C-alpha positions as a Python dict, from the first residue, in 0.01 Angstrom:
ca = {
    (1, 'M'): (0, 0, 0),
    (2, 'T'): (-81, 364, 73),
    (3, 'P'): (-229, 529, 386),
    (4, 'F'): (-565, 383, 495),
    (5, 'N'): (-442, 50, 349),
    (6, 'I'): (-580, 135, 7),
    (7, 'P'): (-411, -54, -279),
    (8, 'M'): (-253, 159, -551),
    (9, 'S'): (-476, -11, -808),
    (10, 'V'): (-787, 173, -685),
    (11, 'L'): (-643, 522, -646),
    (12, 'T'): (-850, 658, -932),
    (13, 'D'): (-1214, 726, -1021),
    (14, 'S'): (-1435, 424, -1088),
    (15, 'Y'): (-1496, 508, -1451),
    (16, 'K'): (-1121, 520, -1520),
    (17, 'I'): (-1107, 146, -1458),
    (18, 'T'): (-1335, 85, -1756),
    (19, 'H'): (-1148, 300, -2007),
    (20, 'P'): (-874, 50, -2095),
    (21, 'F'): (-1153, -163, -2244),
    (22, 'I'): (-1276, 127, -2458),
    (23, 'Y'): (-964, 305, -2583),
    (24, 'P'): (-865, 206, -2938),
    (25, 'N'): (-559, -10, -2984),
    (26, 'A'): (-260, 220, -2998),
    (27, 'Q'): (116, 231, -3000),
    (28, 'K'): (120, 549, -2796),
    (29, 'M'): (-111, 792, -2618),
    (30, 'V'): (-36, 1130, -2460),
    (31, 'A'): (-241, 1340, -2219),
    (32, 'Y'): (-165, 1672, -2052),
    (33, 'G'): (-292, 1891, -1764),
    (34, 'E'): (-343, 2267, -1758),
    (35, 'M'): (-495, 2558, -1570),
    (36, 'R'): (-760, 2675, -1815),
    (37, 'Q'): (-840, 3005, -1644),
    (38, 'A'): (-686, 3278, -1433),
    (39, 'Y'): (-727, 3271, -1056),
    (40, 'D'): (-1093, 3336, -980),
    (41, 'K'): (-1141, 3425, -1350),
    (42, 'D'): (-957, 3754, -1292),
    (43, 'P'): (-910, 3921, -1634),
    (44, 'S'): (-633, 4145, -1499),
    (45, 'D'): (-386, 3867, -1410),
    (46, 'N'): (-368, 3514, -1558),
    (47, 'R'): (-38, 3410, -1401),
    (48, 'F'): (-2, 3102, -1183),
    (49, 'V'): (271, 2935, -978),
    (50, 'F'): (341, 2572, -1061),
    (51, 'Y'): (412, 2370, -748),
    (52, 'G'): (339, 2033, -591),
    (53, 'I'): (430, 1766, -847),
    (54, 'R'): (705, 1623, -629),
    (55, 'Y'): (470, 1532, -347),
    (56, 'I'): (232, 1352, -583),
    (57, 'I'): (512, 1164, -758),
    (58, 'E'): (699, 1055, -447),
    (59, 'H'): (402, 970, -226),
    (60, 'H'): (167, 814, -480),
    (61, 'I'): (277, 769, -843),
    (62, 'A'): (617, 616, -763),
    (63, 'K'): (484, 367, -509),
    (64, 'K'): (550, 10, -610),
    (65, 'W'): (251, -210, -687),
    (66, 'T'): (239, -560, -545),
    (67, 'M'): (39, -866, -634),
    (68, 'Q'): (-146, -807, -310),
    (69, 'D'): (-265, -474, -455),
    (70, 'V'): (-404, -657, -755),
    (71, 'D'): (-562, -931, -546),
    (72, 'Q'): (-731, -680, -319),
    (73, 'A'): (-852, -486, -622),
    (74, 'E'): (-1005, -805, -762),
    (75, 'V'): (-1198, -861, -439),
    (76, 'F'): (-1315, -500, -440),
    (77, 'F'): (-1424, -498, -805),
    (78, 'A'): (-1616, -821, -760),
    (79, 'T'): (-1899, -619, -605),
    (80, 'H'): (-1837, -262, -724),
    (81, 'N'): (-2080, -258, -1018),
    (82, 'A'): (-2440, -143, -983),
    (83, 'G'): (-2638, -394, -780),
    (84, 'F'): (-2310, -502, -615),
    (85, 'T'): (-2218, -709, -916),
    (86, 'E'): (-1881, -758, -1083),
    (87, 'F'): (-1715, -442, -1216),
    (88, 'P'): (-1483, -473, -1520),
    (89, 'F'): (-1119, -394, -1451),
    (90, 'P'): (-801, -453, -1657),
    (91, 'K'): (-663, -741, -1454),
    (92, 'D'): (-424, -839, -1732),
    (93, 'L'): (-260, -497, -1735),
    (94, 'F'): (-240, -487, -1358),
    (95, 'H'): (-62, -822, -1353),
    (96, 'K'): (182, -695, -1614),
    (97, 'I'): (258, -386, -1405),
    (98, 'V'): (371, -617, -1126),
    (99, 'N'): (535, -891, -1334),
    (100, 'D'): (675, -706, -1636),
    (101, 'H'): (736, -355, -1499),
    (102, 'D'): (875, -436, -1157),
    (103, 'G'): (559, -303, -996),
    (104, 'Y'): (596, 54, -1121),
    (105, 'F'): (329, 229, -1322),
    (106, 'P'): (448, 209, -1687),
    (107, 'V'): (430, 572, -1806),
    (108, 'R'): (658, 871, -1843),
    (109, 'I'): (556, 1205, -1690),
    (110, 'E'): (699, 1541, -1789),
    (111, 'A'): (631, 1851, -1581),
    (112, 'L'): (730, 2213, -1543),
    (113, 'P'): (1009, 2280, -1291),
    (114, 'E'): (873, 2334, -941),
    (115, 'G'): (821, 2705, -877),
    (116, 'T'): (780, 2802, -1242),
    (117, 'A'): (566, 3111, -1293),
    (118, 'C'): (367, 3115, -1615),
    (119, 'H'): (23, 3188, -1758),
    (120, 'A'): (-302, 2996, -1788),
    (121, 'H'): (-298, 2731, -2065),
    (122, 'V'): (70, 2649, -2019),
    (123, 'P'): (79, 2268, -1966),
    (124, 'A'): (164, 2172, -1610),
    (125, 'F'): (247, 1815, -1704),
    (126, 'Q'): (228, 1552, -1981),
    (127, 'I'): (168, 1179, -1947),
    (128, 'I'): (316, 950, -2214),
    (129, 'A'): (207, 585, -2229),
    (130, 'E'): (325, 338, -2495),
    (131, 'G'): (252, -8, -2628),
    (132, 'E'): (-27, -208, -2467),
    (133, 'M'): (1, 21, -2165),
    (134, 'S'): (-128, 309, -2376),
    (135, 'R'): (-472, 216, -2253),
    (136, 'L'): (-367, 341, -1908),
    (137, 'V'): (-269, 690, -2024),
    (138, 'T'): (-537, 872, -1825),
    (139, 'Y'): (-554, 623, -1537),
    (140, 'L'): (-339, 860, -1326),
    (141, 'E'): (-551, 1165, -1410),
    (142, 'T'): (-725, 1161, -1073),
    (143, 'L'): (-401, 1176, -875),
    (144, 'L'): (-218, 1417, -1105),
    (145, 'T'): (-512, 1654, -1133),
    (146, 'M'): (-484, 1703, -757),
    (147, 'I'): (-196, 1934, -832),
    (148, 'W'): (-464, 2200, -876),
    (149, 'Y'): (-453, 2241, -497),
    (150, 'P'): (-89, 2342, -432),
    (151, 'I'): (-88, 2546, -755),
    (152, 'T'): (-396, 2740, -647),
    (153, 'V'): (-270, 2798, -291),
    (154, 'A'): (72, 2910, -418),
    (155, 'T'): (-92, 3144, -669),
    (156, 'L'): (-332, 3294, -415),
    (157, 'S'): (-47, 3341, -167),
    (158, 'R'): (170, 3506, -434),
    (159, 'R'): (-109, 3739, -544),
    (160, 'S'): (-165, 3830, -180),
    (161, 'R'): (203, 3911, -148),
    (162, 'D'): (170, 4143, -446),
    (163, 'L'): (-102, 4335, -262),
    (164, 'I'): (102, 4366, 57),
    (165, 'Q'): (422, 4447, -132),
    (166, 'A'): (248, 4728, -320),
    (167, 'A'): (140, 4874, 14),
    (168, 'Y'): (497, 4838, 138),
    (169, 'D'): (635, 5014, -169),
    (170, 'K'): (409, 5307, -92),
    (171, 'S'): (435, 5331, 286),
    (172, 'V'): (737, 5144, 424),
    (173, 'D'): (1097, 5265, 435),
    (174, 'P'): (1365, 5034, 287),
    (175, 'D'): (1495, 4938, 631),
    (176, 'G'): (1151, 4804, 719),
    (177, 'F'): (1110, 4574, 420),
    (178, 'W'): (1255, 4280, 611),
    (179, 'S'): (915, 4240, 776),
    (180, 'L'): (736, 4177, 445),
    (181, 'E'): (819, 3805, 464),
    (182, 'S'): (601, 3760, 772),
    (183, 'R'): (302, 3975, 678),
    (184, 'L'): (76, 3690, 567),
    (185, 'H'): (70, 3409, 822),
    (186, 'D'): (-77, 3064, 754),
    (187, 'F'): (-348, 3003, 1015),
    (188, 'G'): (-508, 2719, 818),
    (189, 'F'): (-396, 2394, 986),
    (190, 'R'): (-710, 2342, 1196),
    (191, 'G'): (-935, 2406, 898),
    (192, 'C'): (-772, 2140, 682),
    (193, 'T'): (-937, 1810, 607),
    (194, 'S'): (-620, 1615, 684),
    (195, 'V'): (-256, 1646, 783),
    (196, 'E'): (-165, 1576, 421),
    (197, 'Q'): (-361, 1879, 305),
    (198, 'S'): (-191, 2097, 564),
    (199, 'V'): (151, 1990, 434),
    (200, 'I'): (69, 2030, 66),
    (201, 'G'): (-111, 2364, 100),
    (202, 'G'): (111, 2490, 379),
    (203, 'T'): (433, 2442, 182),
    (204, 'A'): (276, 2612, -120),
    (205, 'H'): (220, 2921, 95),
    (206, 'L'): (580, 2909, 219),
    (207, 'L'): (701, 2974, -135),
    (208, 'N'): (593, 3333, -78),
    (209, 'F'): (615, 3403, 296),
    (210, 'T'): (799, 3272, 602),
    (211, 'G'): (511, 3316, 846),
    (212, 'T'): (312, 3008, 946),
    (213, 'D'): (152, 2833, 1240),
    (214, 'T'): (112, 2518, 1028),
    (215, 'M'): (412, 2338, 1172),
    (216, 'S'): (345, 2023, 971),
    (217, 'A'): (428, 2218, 655),
    (218, 'A'): (719, 2406, 812),
    (219, 'F'): (876, 2082, 937),
    (220, 'Y'): (826, 1897, 608),
    (221, 'A'): (962, 2185, 402),
    (222, 'Q'): (1266, 2221, 625),
    (223, 'F'): (1374, 1859, 661),
    (224, 'E'): (1233, 1690, 351),
    (225, 'L'): (1266, 1966, 94),
    (226, 'N'): (1539, 2200, 215),
    (227, 'G'): (1818, 1991, 360),
    (228, 'G'): (1742, 2094, 718),
    (229, 'D'): (1765, 2468, 654),
    (230, 'P'): (1466, 2647, 815),
    (231, 'V'): (1206, 2805, 590),
    (232, 'A'): (935, 2927, 829),
    (233, 'S'): (882, 3082, 1171),
    (234, 'S'): (616, 3202, 1414),
    (235, 'I'): (585, 3388, 1745),
    (236, 'P'): (438, 3307, 2091),
    (237, 'A'): (70, 3403, 2110),
    (238, 'S'): (-228, 3370, 2338),
    (239, 'E'): (-568, 3227, 2251),
    (240, 'H'): (-910, 3285, 2399),
    (241, 'S'): (-878, 2982, 2627),
    (242, 'V'): (-561, 3128, 2777),
    (243, 'M'): (-714, 3473, 2820),
    (244, 'T'): (-1035, 3346, 2983),
    (245, 'A'): (-842, 3115, 3216),
    (246, 'F'): (-736, 3423, 3416),
    (247, 'R'): (-971, 3619, 3636),
    (248, 'T'): (-914, 3934, 3430),
    (249, 'E'): (-771, 4019, 3089),
    (250, 'K'): (-517, 4241, 3260),
    (251, 'E'): (-379, 3941, 3450),
    (252, 'A'): (-369, 3740, 3128),
    (253, 'M'): (-179, 4011, 2941),
    (254, 'E'): (63, 4057, 3229),
    (255, 'A'): (134, 3684, 3223),
    (256, 'M'): (208, 3702, 2850),
    (257, 'I'): (433, 4004, 2897),
    (258, 'K'): (613, 3841, 3192),
    (259, 'V'): (703, 3531, 2993),
    (260, 'F'): (739, 3663, 2637),
    (261, 'G'): (754, 4041, 2670),
    (262, 'A'): (1121, 4075, 2578),
    (263, 'G'): (1054, 3947, 2227),
    (264, 'V'): (777, 3957, 1967),
    (265, 'F'): (448, 3813, 2092),
    (266, 'A'): (77, 3836, 2012),
    (267, 'C'): (-222, 3873, 2240),
    (268, 'V'): (-583, 3814, 2139),
    (269, 'M'): (-795, 4109, 2253),
    (270, 'D'): (-1164, 4029, 2200),
    (271, 'S'): (-1243, 3756, 2451),
    (272, 'Y'): (-1504, 3985, 2604),
    (273, 'D'): (-1514, 4344, 2482),
    (274, 'Y'): (-1256, 4442, 2221),
    (275, 'Q'): (-1312, 4814, 2259),
    (276, 'R'): (-1284, 4798, 2636),
    (277, 'A'): (-968, 4588, 2613),
    (278, 'L'): (-810, 4852, 2389),
    (279, 'D'): (-928, 5150, 2591),
    (280, 'T'): (-874, 5014, 2942),
    (281, 'V'): (-668, 4694, 2959),
    (282, 'L'): (-400, 4792, 2709),
    (283, 'P'): (-310, 5120, 2886),
    (284, 'S'): (-303, 4937, 3219),
    (285, 'V'): (-21, 4703, 3105),
    (286, 'A'): (166, 4953, 2888),
    (287, 'S'): (435, 5039, 3144),
    (288, 'F'): (508, 4669, 3209),
    (289, 'K'): (530, 4607, 2835),
    (290, 'L'): (767, 4902, 2789),
    (291, 'Q'): (978, 4777, 3078),
    (292, 'K'): (1022, 4444, 2903),
    (293, 'G'): (1108, 4619, 2576),
    (294, 'G'): (957, 4373, 2329),
    (295, 'F'): (706, 4405, 2046),
    (296, 'L'): (336, 4347, 2118),
    (297, 'V'): (99, 4237, 1843),
    (298, 'L'): (-269, 4299, 1910),
    (299, 'R'): (-502, 4036, 1761),
    (300, 'P'): (-870, 4105, 1705),
    (301, 'D'): (-1062, 3789, 1619),
    (302, 'S'): (-1417, 3900, 1543),
    (303, 'G'): (-1618, 4182, 1390),
    (304, 'D'): (-1563, 4378, 1070),
    (305, 'I'): (-1202, 4319, 968),
    (306, 'V'): (-1136, 4673, 850),
    (307, 'E'): (-1279, 4835, 1161),
    (308, 'A'): (-1109, 4579, 1388),
    (309, 'V'): (-766, 4662, 1247),
    (310, 'M'): (-825, 5036, 1257),
    (311, 'M'): (-945, 5020, 1618),
    (312, 'G'): (-627, 4834, 1713),
    (313, 'L'): (-399, 5077, 1534),
    (314, 'R'): (-567, 5382, 1684),
    (315, 'A'): (-544, 5236, 2035),
    (316, 'A'): (-179, 5133, 1990),
    (317, 'E'): (-92, 5478, 1859),
    (318, 'K'): (-259, 5643, 2159),
    (319, 'V'): (-86, 5421, 2413),
    (320, 'F'): (263, 5382, 2264),
    (321, 'G'): (302, 5673, 2023),
    (322, 'Y'): (446, 5670, 1674),
    (323, 'D'): (716, 5799, 1444),
    (324, 'V'): (669, 5928, 1091),
    (325, 'N'): (887, 5749, 838),
    (326, 'Q'): (1059, 5890, 532),
    (327, 'K'): (751, 5823, 319),
    (328, 'G'): (527, 6020, 553),
    (329, 'Y'): (345, 5730, 721),
    (330, 'K'): (307, 5658, 1090),
    (331, 'V'): (500, 5367, 1242),
    (332, 'I'): (371, 5276, 1588),
    (333, 'R'): (638, 5221, 1850),
    (334, 'G'): (674, 4862, 1967),
    (335, 'C'): (322, 4752, 1878),
    (336, 'G'): (120, 4638, 1579),
    (337, 'V'): (-195, 4452, 1481),
    (338, 'I'): (-256, 4113, 1318),
    (339, 'Q'): (-598, 4038, 1168),
    (340, 'G'): (-648, 3664, 1168),
    (341, 'D'): (-1021, 3622, 1132),
    (342, 'G'): (-1216, 3625, 807),
    (343, 'V'): (-923, 3732, 591),
    (344, 'S'): (-957, 3687, 215),
    (345, 'Y'): (-785, 3825, -93),
    (346, 'K'): (-1050, 4095, -127),
    (347, 'G'): (-1035, 4160, 246),
    (348, 'L'): (-662, 4226, 220),
    (349, 'I'): (-731, 4499, -33),
    (350, 'Q'): (-993, 4660, 190),
    (351, 'V'): (-777, 4659, 503),
    (352, 'L'): (-460, 4780, 332),
    (353, 'D'): (-646, 5062, 161),
    (354, 'A'): (-796, 5174, 493),
    (355, 'V'): (-463, 5151, 679),
    (356, 'L'): (-278, 5366, 426),
    (357, 'A'): (-566, 5609, 391),
    (358, 'A'): (-549, 5671, 766),
    (359, 'G'): (-179, 5750, 738),
    (360, 'Y'): (-41, 5430, 888),
    (361, 'S'): (248, 5240, 732),
    (362, 'A'): (162, 4890, 611),
    (363, 'Q'): (431, 4746, 836),
    (364, 'N'): (205, 4817, 1135),
    (365, 'C'): (-27, 4530, 1045),
    (366, 'A'): (1, 4164, 954),
    (367, 'F'): (-257, 3909, 847),
    (368, 'G'): (-340, 3552, 938),
    (369, 'M'): (-528, 3364, 668),
    (370, 'G'): (-674, 3024, 747),
    (371, 'G'): (-973, 2894, 555),
    (372, 'G'): (-928, 3166, 297),
    (373, 'L'): (-579, 3035, 220),
    (374, 'L'): (-611, 2656, 243),
    (375, 'Q'): (-983, 2581, 221),
    (376, 'K'): (-1197, 2831, 30),
    (377, 'L'): (-1083, 2726, -315),
    (378, 'S'): (-1147, 2437, -549),
    (379, 'R'): (-1040, 2283, -878),
    (380, 'D'): (-1276, 2528, -1047),
    (381, 'T'): (-1096, 2831, -900),
    (382, 'M'): (-851, 2805, -1191),
    (383, 'S'): (-1035, 2534, -1386),
    (384, 'F'): (-767, 2265, -1387),
    (385, 'A'): (-821, 1976, -1629),
    (386, 'T'): (-637, 1680, -1781),
    (387, 'K'): (-716, 1574, -2139),
    (388, 'L'): (-594, 1333, -2408),
    (389, 'C'): (-401, 1524, -2676),
    (390, 'H'): (-225, 1273, -2904),
    (391, 'I'): (-259, 914, -3021),
    (392, 'V'): (-57, 683, -3246),
    (393, 'Y'): (-291, 405, -3356),
    (394, 'A'): (-185, 41, -3385),
    (395, 'D'): (-131, 85, -3759),
    (396, 'G'): (109, 373, -3700),
    (397, 'T'): (-132, 650, -3792),
    (398, 'R'): (-74, 962, -3582),
    (399, 'R'): (-356, 1187, -3471),
    (400, 'D'): (-368, 1500, -3260),
    (401, 'V'): (-692, 1523, -3065),
    (402, 'M'): (-863, 1798, -2872),
    (403, 'K'): (-1186, 1885, -2696),
    (404, 'F'): (-1379, 2192, -2814),
    (405, 'P'): (-1735, 2190, -2678),
    (406, 'K'): (-1956, 2429, -2867),
    (407, 'S'): (-2148, 2502, -2549),
    (408, 'D'): (-1842, 2615, -2349),
    (409, 'A'): (-1541, 2755, -2533),
    (410, 'D'): (-1353, 2793, -2201),
    (411, 'K'): (-1318, 2414, -2188),
    (412, 'I'): (-1126, 2379, -2513),
    (413, 'S'): (-816, 2159, -2483),
    (414, 'L'): (-487, 2168, -2673),
    (415, 'P'): (-396, 1918, -2947),
    (416, 'G'): (-75, 1723, -2990),
    (417, 'I'): (234, 1658, -2783),
    (418, 'L'): (341, 1989, -2636),
    (419, 'D'): (660, 2176, -2558),
    (420, 'V'): (700, 2484, -2339),
    (421, 'V'): (981, 2719, -2441),
    (422, 'R'): (1063, 3069, -2320),
    (423, 'N'): (1038, 3342, -2581),
    (424, 'E'): (1284, 3628, -2623),
    (425, 'R'): (1127, 3800, -2320),
    (426, 'G'): (1165, 3491, -2104),
    (427, 'I'): (793, 3414, -2104),
    (428, 'P'): (690, 3044, -2126),
    (429, 'V'): (511, 2981, -2458),
    (430, 'V'): (337, 2659, -2570),
    (431, 'Y'): (446, 2497, -2897),
    (432, 'P'): (354, 2174, -3076),
    (433, 'R'): (630, 1914, -3050),
    (434, 'A'): (802, 1817, -3373),
    (435, 'E'): (669, 1519, -3570),
    (436, 'D'): (977, 1314, -3476),
    (437, 'D'): (882, 1353, -3107),
    (438, 'V'): (1210, 1531, -3031),
    (439, 'P'): (1147, 1814, -2785),
    (440, 'R'): (1241, 2166, -2890),
    (441, 'K'): (1560, 2315, -2761),
    (442, 'G'): (1493, 2478, -2428),
    (443, 'N'): (1178, 2276, -2360),
    (444, 'M'): (1083, 2339, -1998),
    (445, 'L'): (889, 2016, -1948),
    (446, 'Q'): (1123, 1787, -1754),
    (447, 'V'): (1096, 1416, -1687),
    (448, 'V'): (981, 1371, -1327),
    (449, 'Y'): (876, 1006, -1350),
    (450, 'D'): (978, 732, -1591),
    (451, 'H'): (850, 379, -1526),
    (452, 'G'): (932, 405, -1156),
    (453, 'K'): (1238, 626, -1180),
    (454, 'V'): (1217, 962, -1002),
    (455, 'P'): (1456, 1256, -971),
    (456, 'L'): (1725, 1262, -707),
    (457, 'S'): (1697, 1517, -427),
    (458, 'A'): (1920, 1821, -464),
    (459, 'T'): (1934, 1887, -90),
    (460, 'S'): (2295, 1899, 19),
    (461, 'T'): (2219, 1792, 376),
    (462, 'K'): (1931, 1588, 506),
    (463, 'S'): (1822, 1485, 851),
    (464, 'P'): (1922, 1121, 916),
    (465, 'L'): (1566, 1070, 1036),
    (466, 'F'): (1436, 1107, 683),
    (467, 'A'): (1574, 890, 407),
    (468, 'G'): (1295, 988, 168),
    (469, 'P'): (1141, 805, -127),
    (470, 'G'): (1391, 643, -363),
    (471, 'S'): (1689, 697, -134),
    (472, 'D'): (1767, 328, -108),
    (473, 'A'): (1648, 222, -449),
    (474, 'P'): (1790, 205, -801),
    (475, 'N'): (1475, 362, -936),
    (476, 'V'): (1620, 715, -930),
    (477, 'L'): (1674, 931, -1234),
    (478, 'S'): (2026, 1058, -1291),
    (479, 'T'): (2084, 1431, -1281),
    (480, 'T'): (2250, 1445, -1621),
    (481, 'G'): (2113, 1508, -1966),
    (482, 'S'): (1738, 1572, -1979),
    (483, 'L'): (1678, 1427, -1633),
    (484, 'H'): (1681, 1667, -1342),
    (485, 'A'): (1708, 1663, -963),
    (486, 'W'): (1441, 1805, -738),
    (487, 'P'): (1562, 2150, -631),
    (488, 'K'): (1588, 2265, -271),
    (489, 'F'): (1284, 2443, -138),
    (490, 'S'): (1480, 2766, -100),
    (491, 'D'): (1574, 2750, -469),
    (492, 'I'): (1210, 2697, -564),
    (493, 'K'): (1113, 2999, -357),
    (494, 'H'): (1376, 3211, -531),
    (495, 'R'): (1250, 3093, -869),
    (496, 'V'): (894, 3194, -783),
    (497, 'Q'): (1004, 3539, -673),
    (498, 'T'): (1217, 3615, -978),
    (499, 'E'): (995, 3458, -1243),
    (500, 'W'): (664, 3592, -1112),
    (501, 'E'): (783, 3950, -1103),
    (502, 'S'): (936, 3926, -1451),
    (503, 'L'): (613, 3814, -1621),
    (504, 'P'): (345, 4043, -1762),
    (505, 'K'): (25, 4005, -1562),
    (506, 'V'): (-172, 3907, -1870),
    (507, 'F'): (-34, 3704, -2159),
    (508, 'D'): (-159, 3455, -2417),
    (509, 'P'): (101, 3173, -2413),
    (510, 'I'): (-29, 2985, -2720),
    (511, 'S'): (225, 3011, -3003),
    (512, 'K'): (135, 3090, -3361),
    (513, 'E'): (233, 2736, -3461),
    (514, 'L'): (2, 2581, -3204),
    (515, 'R'): (-283, 2810, -3308),
    (516, 'E'): (-245, 2685, -3665),
    (517, 'K'): (-256, 2327, -3540),
    (518, 'I'): (-570, 2402, -3340),
    (519, 'K'): (-741, 2534, -3652),
    (520, 'T'): (-637, 2229, -3850),
    (521, 'V'): (-749, 1979, -3588),
    (522, 'M'): (-1081, 2155, -3534),
    (523, 'A'): (-1146, 2148, -3908),
    (524, 'Q'): (-1059, 1778, -3932),
    (525, 'Q'): (-1268, 1677, -3631),
    (526, 'A'): (-1564, 1877, -3759),
    (527, 'L'): (-1588, 1654, -4065),
}
């Protein structure tokens, strides 16, 4: 049973339940999932970061079915059809999952290593179902397709880092680059639809930055994915409720400085009049702040984001002064600005351009992204889809299948069982798997689930509070041969960094061999 007491047997779309009755008899069926487009259809960069398969496998796919799941499903389907009549469902297969497969969904799933950077159309995963269970090959599509979310968040966060890093390269001295890790802060927890979303999206962001206020993700990444080693941090900060609780903003700022002024802390500045707070309140507490010796971050929370940041920088420069770094840009002394309202990818570009144009170093400002990071995206942002690609019929006949709608060429799918192998430049390229079903040497698609078996955790230390899925069970894949352990979160983050920067921004990953197969299959299916 999963959260909300929903049986595993109904964790899919309604129409999926009917497909086992329709699929032809087969010895084997294979389906795969891919990002069909670049982020936001951007023609200048079709890279993406693969991340999130572990959460889906451990928390949903690898959960053991029980006869109670099947019984509850039967009660549910008794009235699920139109008119509250009986809905067809494969009760025989469900019983066999429990009785013949020890309760574990009878498929094998291959996926890219977590943190892999590649280009649109590289398969994220493959589902292989055999025998009478072939009819369930796309039953898990609904759950597995949800990987679009962490992939899209990780990709957006990485692309945002590229923007900030480019500004750093231009305006920040080498000894200031340590601050790059905290320049984009996750402010998205309160905008999430659930705690689960905050964890999934929040950890995807932490592949690229260490800054977050989404503690659910920081905690999960540290203790479940990284052996207890910390991966994220934040700073003390005020909010409007704190500021308005005092009789004056000056009193509120003095309270913040008194308690947190020796370190790094942030103070929201627009509870009443942002300009007045900068012109009057900030100078009035400057000597107290300097006495404490810490670093003050000014936070505007309304208005035009470019103007809000520039107003803060100009006021901070006037009150605290600045130094000019080796690259000729101003670095304000002991003060900076964080823009945490209305930040988007395009907004980052606008603010950074304005900051540098005014002669300020990019290290003077940070960003908090909430809805823009974890909410304002969808499966269509990168057009993720899962499709059937190969079938071996009951008589042994093999057939590669694909979708190629004449009305929308962007929705074409790939035929055949697929391999992903790095070319001589280290770029992941998609190939057709050999006719004997033996993967090519160097195939990047790794087994992450096999009839209930899941990879071991690679974390060297783990909090005793968290045993984790599979820790007490025999259903764990060994770490030898073609079966791999889940890497530590810090290793995934390193992989993202190195692989992303080594890839060309735009690349067509479809091999010549696969293109020939596509032509052949299209010609055959057109008959």
